[in-house]
N, C-alpha and C positions, 0 to 999 in steps of 0.2 A: 332665675334659673334653676334649672332641676337638680334637687338634691334626694340622695337615699335616705331613708328613715333609719335611725339607729335601733339596733334589736340587741335584745339579751346577749346571744351568743358571739356579738361582733368583738374582736381581738384590739387590745390598745396596746401597742408596742412602744417604746421609746426611750430615752435617755434622760435621767434625774441628775443635778449636779448638788452633790452636797460636801460638805468641810469634812473631811476624813481623819479620823484621831485614832491612828492605829495602835494597839495594846502592844508591849505592856507602857511605855512611858506615856502614852495617850497625848501625845504631843501633837499639833495640829499641822497637816502637811499641805494644807490650800483645798481648793474646790476641786473634787474628783467626778468623773464621771461613773453612772449605775446604770446599767441597762435594766430595762422594767417591762414586765409582761403581765397582762390581767385580761380577763373578759369585762364586759359593761355591768353585769350584775355582780361582780367581786365572785372568784373561783369558790371563796368561802361562804358566801351567802351572806356576807356581814351587811345589814340593811340599814346602818346608821346614816350614811348618806346616799345611798342608791336610792333614784326615783325611777319608779315604770309605771308605765300607764296600765289602769284598770279596766278603763270604758274604751280603750281603742286597741284591740288584740288582732295579733299577727296570725296566729295559730296556736293550737294547744301548746307549742312548744314554745314560741318565741312571744316575749314581749315587747312592744314599743318602749321604748326609753324615753324620759321626758328631758325637756330642756333644763340644765343647771345640775343633772346627775352628777354624782360624784363616785367614782369607782372605790375610794376610800382605804379601808384599813388592811395592813399586811399584803400590800402588793409588793410582790418579790422583787428585790434588788439584788443585782448581780455586780458584784465590784470589789474594791480594796476594803479589807475588815477595819473596821472602827468600832469603838465602845458605845458611841450613840447610835449605831445602826438599829439596835432593838426600838429604840423610841422614834427614829425616824420612819423605820415599819407599821410602828402604830399608828403615828400619824400621817401617814401616807395620803395622797389624794392625787386623781386626774378626773378634771372637770370639764363637763361639754355646756360650750355657752352657746351655741348655733340651733336654730330651728324656726318653722313657722308658727310666729305669734297667733296666728289667726285659728291655728287648729289646736283647739282645746280640749285636754282629757283630764281626768281624775287620776291622782296618784295613789300608792298603796296605803297611804296615811291619810287618804280623803281630802288631799289638798289640791287647789286649783292649779294647774299646770300647763304647759304647753308641750308637743313633741319635738323630740330633739334629732338631729338631721345633721348630714355631712355640708360642712361649706365647701369642699372641693368635689362635689359629687358622690365620688366613693371613696373619699377621705377626709376625716374631720381631726383639726390640731385642737387636743385635750390642753388645757393648761395644768403642767404637772409640779408637784412638790418639790421644792429646792431650797439651799440655803445658801446666802441669805434671802434670795428672791427665787420666785417659782418662774418656771419657764415653759413655753408652749410648744414644748418638743415630744410630746404623745401624742400618737397617731392612731387613729380608730379606723381599721379597713371595713369599710361598710358595704359590701358586695350583698344585693339584693334585688326583688324586683317590686319593691313597694318606694313608690317616688313622691314628692311633695315640691312645692314652690317655694323658693326663697326670694322674696322682694330685697329690693334696696333698704328697706325701712328694717327688715330681720336681719340682714347681713351689718349693719349698722348698730343695731341694737345686742347683737353679738359681740362686735369690738367694744361696744362701750362697758359691758359686761365684766368683759375679760381685761380690759384696764382698771375697771374699779377694783377688781381681786387681786389684781397686781399691785397696785396701789397701795390698799388697804393692808396687805400682808406687808408689803416693803414699810410700811408704818409701825406695825406690829413690833418689826425686828428692830427699830429705832427706840423702842421704850425701854426705860433703863433696869428692866428686870436684871440684865447681869448683875450691875451695882448690888443691887438689894441682895442676890443670893450670894454673892461675893461676901458681902457683910455676914449673911446669916451663916454660910457656911466657915468662917473664922468664929463664929460662936460655937459649931456643932463639933468642929474640929477636935478642939481639948478633949471633949469628953467622951473621945473615940480614941484618944491617946494618940493624935496625931496634931503634932506641934513643933515649933521651931525649938531648938537646944541653946541653951545659954553657954556660955563658955565653962561653966562650972560642970554642966550636965554632960556636953560633947567631951570633956576631959575624962569624965567617968565611963562614958560610952568607948571612947576611944582606949582607956588604960584597960578595958575586958578584952577589946580587940588586939591590943599589943600583948598582952598575955597569951590569948589562944594564937599569936602568929609566933610563939617561942622569944617574945621580950627581943625581937630583932629589929635594928633600927630604932630612930630617936620616935618619942610618944606623939609629937606634934603632928605629923601627916594623919596618922590613926583618928587625933580629936577632929581634925580639920574634915577626915572623909566622914564622920559620924554626924557632923554639924550638916554638911553637904545633904547628906541623906535624907535628913530630916527635913530641910527645907525643901528640896525635888520631890519628897512622898506629900509635903503639905499641898504644894504647888498643884500636884497630880489631882489631889483629893477636891480642892477649891473648883479646878477647870471643870471637872466632872460635875462636882453639885451645883455649879452654875449653869452648866448646858442641861444638865437632865433637870434641874429646876425650871428654866426658862420654858423649856417643853412642857412640863405639867402645867405652868403656870398659863402658857398658851392656850392651853385644853379649855381652861374655866374661864379665860378673858373672851376667846371666841377668836376664830380663825377663818377669815372668807374662803381660804383652801385648806383643807384638810380636817379631819376628825374633830369636833370639838363639842363643848356640852350642849350648844344649841341647834347640833345637828337634826334633821328632820325626825329621825329614829330614836333619839334622844328626848328632844321636845324641851331643853332647859333655856334659860334665859343668859345672855350674856352681853358685855358693854359693847361689843363690836356689832353683835346682833340689834340691840336698841338703836346703835348710831346707823346702821342701814335704813332701820325702819324711820329715823328721824330725817334721814336724805329722803326718803321715797316719799314722804309727808310735802318735801318742797320740790317734787317733781323730779329728782336727780334719782332716777330708777330708769330699769330696762322698760318697763312699761311709759314711763314718761317720755324717753329717747323715742321709743316705738309711733306715740301718739303725735311727737311733735315734728317727726319725719313725714309721718301720712298727712300730717295737717297742719304745715308750717304756718298758714294765719288762719283766724276762725273766719268763716264768711259771713260778711255783715248782713242783716237780715233786710229783705227787700221791705221798701215801703207798701202799705196796706192802699189798694185803691180807694179811692175817694167816693163815699157813699152818694148817690144822687138826690137831689132837694126834692122833697115831698112835693112841693109845689108844680115841678114839671113831669113827674110820674104819671103817665097816663096808663091806665087798665088795658090790658090786651082786649080787643074785640073779639067775642064769641065766633067762632067757624061760620059759615053759612049753611042755611039747613040743607041745599043742594051739594054742599062737600061729601066728597066719596071718602071712606076710609082707606088709610095708606095699604097697599098690598102687602100680604104676608110672605116673608120667605120662607120656601118650602125648603124643611131639613132634610138630608138625605135618612132612612130608615138605618137603624143602628145595626151595625154587624154583630155576628157571635161573639160572645165573651172570651177574653184571650185566656188561654190557658195559665192557670197560675205555675209560677216556676218551683221545681222541687224544691224539699226543706230539707232533704234526709241524702245520705250517699255524699260521696264527692263534690257532684256538681250543686247539691245542695248547700256544703260547707262554702264552697265560693259564692253562691248566691246569698247566702248569711252576710257574709264579710261584705262584699261590696255594696249590699243594702244598707247596710249600718249606718243611723246618721251620721255618726262621729268620724266614720272613713270617708264619706262621701268629699270631705276637704281636700284629703289625701291626693286622690285622682282628679282634681281640678285643673283647670287650664293655669 
């Protein structure tokens, strides 16, 4: 099927779902939608996760994007206020999984890649960040005049790649990071003066509030209010500490979706990156799926023909002396040499683009 190649200035618009923690209480109110928009190479040109081709150029202003490119950090999110929104912006993601595996290119970091293209000809579904799971609700609008051919193997490979990112991201959310940071937060909170009040401390704090209120009414409600305020403050601190810490830890653990220490533009090593390499060694990878679909069963080698016995081999008799040599075919005289196409000017730019060996695959049947 025909598919438009994704380019640098194509827009991604979509909807991300995150758990909102509105201030000041920072109590979660459930998953809320956030409208997101960005361009394929990131409006801030942050290239930690963005991948674009250096050997297959569209023109002087348009880079072709590579498959598995991720718009990445600081994608604008428009929606309800949340105390975790700054971290979710920092670790935002919108990843493209589809493209022709047969069209090879080199990205800006020197890695071997394939071109990215739109699954639905002019629209590509991107897998966008979300809490607790990502969703394929980012849509790249890919209008242009450069197309490629997506085979069934390319489509199945893209679906497999998207599913693997989804599953690994879901598994990362199941790690017991929250309990670990809850324990750590309880150790840190007292050093910051955030702790529960015992009855004696609550009564002392309540007495000060009671005096400030003109000693009106009994003392107990003031002491109970002081104890409740301390408990609520500690709960808010632990909730923020747990969620912020889990996101920061995810940066170093490695995320299949989002910016992490193992991103191409950073080049670190993460446990999830090592896990993906291990799965690739077992054939559980994009290339493995593509090869499996294209070659479901290896062709069995044909048996070699039996060599004749030396005893039955007779030498060829020489031709008789009266035989005449075969007639030679008269070839037509060569015509004038073709005029070379121009290499400068607008037409020359088009000719140079069309004759680029890396681009020939794009215009194939």
